[in-house]
C-alpha positions in Angstrom: 8.9 -0.1 -3.6 9.3 -1.3 -7.1 7.1 -2.7 -9.9 8.4 -5.1 -12.5 6.3 -7.6 -14.6 3.2 -7.4 -12.5 5.1 -7.9 -9.2 5.1 -5.3 -6.5 8.1 -5.6 -4.2 8.5 -3.7 -0.9 12.1 -3.3 0.2 13.8 -1.8 3.2 17.0 0.3 2.8 19.3 0.6 5.8 21.4 3.8 5.3 23.8 2.9 8.1 24.9 -0.5 6.5 24.0 0.5 3.0 22.0 -2.6 2.5 18.7 -3.3 0.8 16.4 -6.2 2.0 13.3 -7.3 0.3 10.4 -7.4 2.8 7.5 -8.7 0.7 6.4 -9.4 -2.9 2.9 -9.4 -4.3 2.5 -11.3 -7.6 0.0 -10.2 -10.3 -0.2 -6.8 -8.7 -0.2 -3.4 -10.4 0.6 -0.5 -8.1 -1.4 2.7 -8.5 -0.7 4.9 -5.4 0.7 4.8 -1.9 0.5 6.8 1.3 2.7 6.5 4.4 1.2 7.4 7.7 2.2 6.5 11.3 4.4 3.6 10.4 2.0 2.1 7.9 2.1 2.1 4.1 -1.3 2.1 2.4 -1.2 0.7 -1.2 -3.8 1.2 -3.9 -3.5 -1.7 -6.4 -5.4 -3.6 -9.0 -6.0 -6.3 -6.4 -7.5 -3.9 -3.8 -6.2 -1.8 -0.9 -3.3 -3.1 1.2 -2.0 -1.9 4.5 1.7 -2.7 5.3 3.0 -2.2 8.9 6.7 -1.2 8.4 7.5 -2.1 12.1 5.9 -5.6 12.3 6.3 -6.3 8.5 2.7 -7.5 8.4 0.7 -7.0 5.1 -3.1 -7.0 5.3 -5.7 -6.7 2.6 -8.1 -4.0 3.7 -10.4 -4.0 0.6 -10.5 -6.6 -2.2 -13.9 -6.3 -3.9 -12.6 -4.1 -6.8 -9.3 -2.5 -7.9 -8.4 0.7 -6.0 -7.1 3.6 -8.1 -6.5 6.4 -5.6 -6.1 6.9 -1.9 -6.0 10.1 0.2 -5.7 10.7 4.0 -8.1 13.1 5.6 -6.2 14.3 8.6 -9.0 16.2 10.4 -11.2 13.0 10.5 -8.3 10.6 10.7 -9.8 8.8 7.8 -8.5 7.2 4.6 -10.6 7.7 1.4 -10.1 5.6 -1.7 -11.8 5.3 -5.1 -12.8 1.9 -6.5 -14.7 2.1 -9.8 -17.3 4.7 -9.4 -17.4 4.5 -5.6 -15.6 6.5 -2.9 -15.1 4.5 0.3 -13.4 5.2 3.6 -11.7 3.4 6.5 -9.8 4.3 9.7 
């Protein structure tokens, strides 16, 4: 993952072939935080909350009403909590 000039790039590094391939790019996006869990990368950004499946390479926007600053995973409840403005929201 890299951030340059408001572009978030997700890349895949193959250690066997020593190659780097760019999987996806999100323009006008400022990255805040990420959590990897069960093959999915959850990204807190100024555009909202994204979920990226590293196996299928599918990016989905989970929450887009406001920027998301923080994200945590609550293992006991199998729940992701994230902060947006003055709200704390959750999803599974």
